[in-house]
C-alpha positions in Angstrom: -1.3 9.3 -34.3 -2.6 5.8 -33.8 -1.4 3.0 -35.5 -2.5 -0.7 -35.5 -0.8 -3.3 -33.3 -0.7 -5.8 -36.3 0.8 -8.5 -34.2 -2.3 -8.5 -31.6 -3.5 -12.2 -31.0 -7.0 -12.5 -29.8 -7.1 -15.9 -28.8 -10.9 -16.7 -29.2 -13.3 -19.1 -31.0 -12.2 -17.4 -34.4 -8.7 -16.7 -33.7 -7.3 -20.0 -32.4 -3.4 -20.2 -31.6 -1.0 -18.7 -34.0 2.3 -18.5 -32.1 4.1 -17.6 -29.1 5.9 -14.7 -27.2 9.3 -14.3 -25.8 10.1 -12.9 -22.2 13.5 -11.3 -22.3 13.5 -10.4 -18.7 16.9 -11.8 -17.8 19.1 -14.2 -19.9 17.7 -17.6 -20.4 13.9 -16.8 -19.8 11.9 -19.7 -21.2 9.6 -19.0 -24.3 6.3 -18.3 -23.3 3.4 -19.9 -25.3 -0.3 -19.5 -24.9 -1.8 -23.0 -24.3 -4.0 -24.3 -27.3 -6.9 -25.3 -24.7 -7.9 -21.7 -24.5 -9.2 -21.3 -27.9 -13.1 -21.2 -26.9 -12.4 -18.1 -24.6 -13.3 -14.6 -25.8 -11.2 -11.5 -25.1 -12.4 -8.8 -22.8 -14.0 -6.3 -25.3 -16.0 -9.0 -27.2 -17.1 -11.0 -24.2 -18.2 -8.3 -22.3 -20.3 -7.1 -25.2 -22.3 -10.1 -24.9 -23.3 -9.5 -21.3 -24.5 -6.6 -19.1 -22.5 -7.7 -15.9 -19.1 -6.7 -15.2 -16.5 -9.2 -16.3 -12.9 -9.1 -14.5 -9.4 -9.8 -16.0 -5.9 -10.1 -15.0 -3.3 -8.5 -17.2 0.2 -9.6 -17.1 3.4 -7.9 -18.9 6.3 -9.9 -19.2 8.9 -8.1 -21.6 7.4 -7.9 -25.2 3.8 -9.0 -24.7 0.5 -8.6 -22.7 -1.4 -11.9 -21.4 -4.9 -11.2 -20.4 -6.6 -14.1 -18.0 -10.1 -14.3 -17.1 -10.6 -14.1 -13.5 -14.2 -15.1 -13.6 -13.7 -18.5 -15.1 -10.5 -20.1 -13.5 -8.0 -17.6 -14.4 -7.8 -19.1 -18.1 -6.0 -17.1 -20.8 -8.1 -15.2 -23.3 -5.9 -12.9 -25.1 -2.3 -12.4 -25.9 -0.8 -9.0 -27.4 2.7 -8.9 -28.8 4.5 -5.6 -27.9 7.7 -5.8 -29.9 10.6 -3.7 -28.5 9.1 -3.2 -25.2 11.8 -4.5 -22.7 12.8 -4.2 -19.5 9.1 -3.1 -18.1 9.2 -1.3 -14.9 5.6 -0.2 -14.2 1.9 -0.3 -15.7 -1.1 1.8 -15.1 -4.6 2.1 -16.4 -7.5 5.0 -16.7 -10.9 3.2 -17.2 -11.9 6.8 -17.9 -9.8 7.3 -20.8 -9.6 3.6 -21.8 -5.9 4.2 -22.0 -3.3 1.6 -20.7 0.5 2.8 -20.2 3.6 0.5 -19.8 6.9 2.1 -18.5 10.0 0.5 -19.9 14.0 0.9 -20.2 16.4 2.3 -18.0 15.9 3.3 -14.4 19.0 5.2 -13.8 17.7 8.6 -13.8 19.1 11.8 -15.8 20.9 10.9 -19.0 19.5 7.5 -19.4 16.4 6.5 -21.9 13.2 5.6 -20.3 10.1 5.1 -22.7 6.3 5.3 -22.2 3.9 3.4 -24.4 0.3 4.2 -24.3 -2.3 1.6 -25.6 -6.0 2.3 -26.3 -7.8 -0.9 -24.7 -10.8 -0.4 -26.8 -9.4 0.0 -30.3 -6.6 -2.5 -29.5 -4.0 0.1 -30.9 -0.9 1.8 -29.7 -1.6 5.5 -29.2 1.8 6.9 -28.8 5.4 5.9 -27.7 7.7 8.4 -26.1 11.3 8.6 -25.2 12.8 10.6 -22.3 16.5 11.5 -21.4 15.8 10.3 -17.9 15.1 6.9 -16.5 11.6 5.6 -15.5 10.1 3.3 -13.0 6.9 2.1 -11.5 4.6 5.3 -12.1 1.0 6.2 -10.7 -1.8 7.8 -12.9 -4.4 10.5 -11.5 -7.9 9.5 -11.0 -9.2 11.4 -14.2 -6.4 10.0 -16.4 -5.0 13.2 -17.3 -1.4 13.0 -15.6 1.3 10.4 -14.9 3.5 10.7 -12.0 6.9 9.3 -13.3 10.0 8.2 -10.9 13.3 8.7 -12.3 14.3 5.3 -11.5 15.6 3.2 -8.4 19.2 3.6 -9.6 18.8 7.4 -10.0 20.8 9.6 -7.3 18.3 12.3 -7.6 14.7 12.7 -6.3 12.6 13.5 -9.1 9.1 12.5 -10.3 8.2 13.6 -13.6 4.6 14.9 -14.1 3.5 13.4 -17.5 0.5 14.8 -19.9 -1.1 11.4 -20.3 -2.7 12.5 -23.4 0.4 13.2 -25.3 3.5 11.9 -23.1 5.0 15.3 -22.8 6.6 16.3 -19.4 4.8 19.4 -17.9 6.2 19.4 -14.3 8.1 17.7 -11.4 7.9 16.5 -7.8 11.2 16.9 -5.9 11.1 13.7 -3.3 13.4 11.4 -1.7 16.5 9.8 -3.3 16.2 7.1 -5.8 12.5 7.6 -7.1 11.0 4.2 -7.3 7.5 3.2 -6.4 4.3 5.4 -6.8 0.7 5.4 -5.5 -2.0 7.8 -6.2 -4.7 7.5 -3.1 -8.4 6.9 -3.9 -9.0 10.6 -3.0 -7.1 11.7 -6.0 -5.7 14.6 -4.0 -2.6 12.8 -2.8 0.3 10.9 -4.8 2.8 8.8 -2.3 6.3 8.7 -3.4 8.8 5.7 -2.4 12.4 6.3 -2.8 14.5 3.2 -2.5 17.6 4.9 -0.7 15.2 7.5 1.3 13.9 6.6 4.6 10.7 8.2 4.5 7.4 7.7 2.5 6.6 10.9 1.2 2.9 12.3 0.3 2.6 15.3 -2.3 -0.3 17.1 -3.4 -1.4 16.7 -6.8 -2.9 20.0 -6.8 0.5 21.7 -6.2 3.0 19.2 -7.0 4.8 19.4 -3.7 5.5 17.2 -0.9 3.7 18.2 2.3 4.3 15.4 4.8 6.8 12.7 5.2 6.0 9.4 7.1 8.9 7.8 9.0 11.9 7.6 9.5 11.6 3.9 8.5 14.0 1.2 8.7 15.6 1.9 5.4 14.7 3.1 1.9 11.2 2.6 1.1 10.3 -0.6 -1.3 7.0 -1.9 -2.0 4.2 -0.3 0.0 0.5 0.2 0.2 -2.0 2.6 1.7 -5.6 2.0 3.0 -8.7 3.6 1.3 -9.0 6.6 3.9 -5.3 7.5 3.5 -4.4 7.2 7.0 -2.4 4.2 7.4 0.7 2.9 5.2 2.4 -0.3 5.0 5.8 -0.4 3.7 8.7 -2.9 3.2 12.3 -2.1 3.8 15.7 -3.1 2.5 17.2 -6.2 4.5 14.5 -6.7 6.3 12.1 -9.8 6.6 8.7 -8.2 7.7 7.1 -4.7 7.3 6.3 -1.5 8.8 3.0 0.3 9.6 2.8 3.9 9.9 0.1 6.8 10.4 -0.1 8.9 7.4 -1.9 11.5 9.5 0.6 12.1 12.1 3.7 10.8 10.1 4.7 8.5 12.8 5.9 4.8 12.6 3.4 2.7 14.6 4.6 -1.0 14.4 7.5 -2.8 13.1 6.4 -6.3 12.6 8.7 -9.1 11.8 7.8 -12.6 10.1 8.9 -14.5 13.2 11.3 -16.8 14.5 10.1 -19.7 12.5 11.0 -17.9 9.4 14.7 -16.9 9.2 17.0 -16.0 6.4 20.5 -15.8 5.5 21.2 -12.5 3.6 24.2 -14.2 2.1 22.2 -17.1 0.5 19.4 -14.7 -0.8 20.4 -12.9 -4.0 17.9 -9.8 -3.4 18.2 -6.9 -1.1 14.4 -7.1 -0.1 13.3 -10.4 1.4 9.7 -9.4 1.6 9.5 -7.4 -1.9 5.8 -7.9 -2.0 2.9 -6.6 0.2 -0.9 -6.2 -0.6 -3.8 -5.1 1.5 -7.1 -6.9 1.2 -9.7 -4.5 -0.6 -11.7 -4.8 2.7 -8.4 -3.9 4.6 -8.8 -6.7 7.1 -5.6 -8.7 6.0 -2.2 -7.6 4.7 -0.2 -10.2 2.7 3.3 -10.2 2.8 5.9 -12.1 0.9 8.7 -14.2 2.3 11.0 -14.8 -0.8 13.8 -16.6 1.0 11.5 -19.2 2.4 9.2 -19.1 -0.6 6.1 -18.3 1.3 3.3 -15.7 1.5 2.4 -14.5 5.1 -1.0 -13.2 5.9 -1.6 -10.8 8.9 -4.8 -9.8 10.6 -5.0 -5.9 10.6 -8.4 -5.1 11.4 -7.5 -3.7 14.8 -5.3 -1.1 13.3 -4.2 1.4 14.2 -4.7 0.5 17.8 -3.7 -3.2 17.7 -0.8 -4.5 16.2 -0.9 -6.8 13.2 -0.9 -10.5 13.9 0.3 -13.4 11.6 -2.6 -15.7 11.1 -1.6 -17.9 8.0 1.6 -19.0 6.3 1.0 -20.0 2.3 3.9 -21.9 0.8 4.3 -21.0 -3.0 4.2 -23.8 -5.4 6.4 -22.1 -7.6 9.8 -20.5 -6.3 10.7 -16.8 -7.4 12.6 -16.0 -10.4 13.2 -12.4 -9.1 12.5 -10.4 -5.9 8.8 -10.7 -6.4 5.5 -8.8 -6.0 2.0 -9.3 -4.4 -1.5 -7.7 -5.9 -5.1 -8.5 -4.6 -7.9 -9.0 -7.2 -10.3 -6.3 -6.7 -12.9 -8.9 -5.2 -10.4 -10.0 -2.7 -10.7 -13.5 -3.6 -7.3 -14.0 -5.1 -3.6 -12.9 -4.6 -1.3 -12.9 -7.6 2.4 -13.4 -6.9 4.8 -11.6 -9.5 7.9 -13.7 -10.3 6.5 -16.7 -9.1 3.4 -17.2 -11.4 1.2 -18.6 -8.6 -2.3 -17.4 -7.9 -3.3 -17.6 -4.4 -6.8 -18.3 -2.9 -8.0 -15.8 0.0 -10.5 -18.4 0.8 -8.5 -21.5 1.1 -4.9 -20.2 1.7 -3.7 -22.3 -1.1 -2.3 -21.8 -4.6 -5.2 -22.5 -7.2 -3.5 -21.5 -10.6 -0.4 -20.7 -12.2 0.2 -18.4 -14.9 3.6 -19.0 -16.6 4.3 -15.2 -17.9 3.7 -14.1 -14.3 6.6 -16.3 -13.4 8.7 -13.7 -15.5 7.4 -10.4 -14.3 6.1 -8.5 -11.4 4.1 -6.1 -13.6 0.5 -6.8 -13.3 -3.1 -5.4 -12.4 -6.6 -6.1 -12.9 -9.1 -4.5 -15.5 -12.7 -5.1 -15.3 -15.0 -4.6 -18.4 -18.7 -4.0 -19.1 -20.6 -3.6 -22.4 -17.1 -3.3 -24.3 -15.4 -0.7 -22.3 -13.0 -0.9 -19.2 -14.9 0.5 -16.2 -12.6 -0.3 -13.2 -9.1 -1.1 -12.4 -6.8 -2.0 -9.6 -3.0 -0.6 -9.5 0.1 -2.8 -9.4 -0.1 -2.0 -5.6 -2.6 -4.0 -3.6 -4.4 -1.0 -2.2 -7.4 -0.8 0.6 -10.5 0.5 -0.9 -12.6 1.2 2.5 -13.5 5.0 2.3 -16.5 5.1 4.7 -17.9 3.3 7.3 -16.7 0.0 9.1 -14.4 -2.1 7.0 -16.7 -4.7 5.0 -16.7 -8.2 5.7 -14.8 -11.0 4.0 -15.5 -11.5 0.2 -17.7 -14.5 -0.9 -15.4 -16.5 -3.3 -15.9 -19.5 -5.0 -14.2 -22.8 -4.6 
């Protein structure tokens, strides 16, 4: 059954500004109000109907709302959708094939907890369904055909279960046994593998989407797997670890660790003074796979590493970017599909890959790490990124750096 989201606010020439949305992520979160200056803008479906070219949008999900920004026009706000009751958002995925967007929210404490899944039809602008589970939820992934969702039980769970959910109806149809405290999930570009990150398990696991079974473990790694990314050929994984300022690079093919990379002596940190367990809780591989961007929460920086020589040449730090806005939580990083921008969750900063400087600020992004890009053409979504900043090189040499505007 589908029902209209009666509080949808499409901020365009005809809609204007009609209210505000509250972010309930943590106590004392400020009220998030769209700027009146965006009135001439158009929401993605309408804007893409008027042009045959692909248009690119960044979607941001603080508790209770969805904000949409036009990447092609200065990351300006073009749509605001209220999602009443959607609190403690843990993950978001999109299937361009089915035009569906999914939000996981609620508890991340495993069996006996209450986790929820909302399905939203992007074309119709309606909620298709909401489902509640007697299990926790967390940062899920979706199959390439949009038919299955791989849902972790949650970072605070003591088990190792990823539920397999029928994306059409929200029913649990299977499970994958993985590492302790299921947290982050990525489906590789091939669609044949799903990568499982257990917060308290020292291996990144690789499971088959055909059998729902783990067939390879990558590691052992420094500690439990935190945010991670993989390249397009699915041969290299980059992982963040609890209590470590830096990252590790591993061979998915062999399952062995290749390099452990620290940020360097210039940027130290005091665990007793930093309130979060993972100081580098953000990692994103540029789409052309030449650069790896890594968050440095204690120092409010993002560090850029040259990884073009992987797997034979160790990553080299080539740039340090100071954030304009400090983190409100442990943070996240995600490249735009073009590679021109990097979005910093829990900061709100948008960084330019060309200038290595903050170029925009998205206020709702300061209060969430749930975001992704959706591209539209002729009134329908045609492409997306995941929350994780993945590599997109499948064949041939890595492409050159993108041509980005100023």
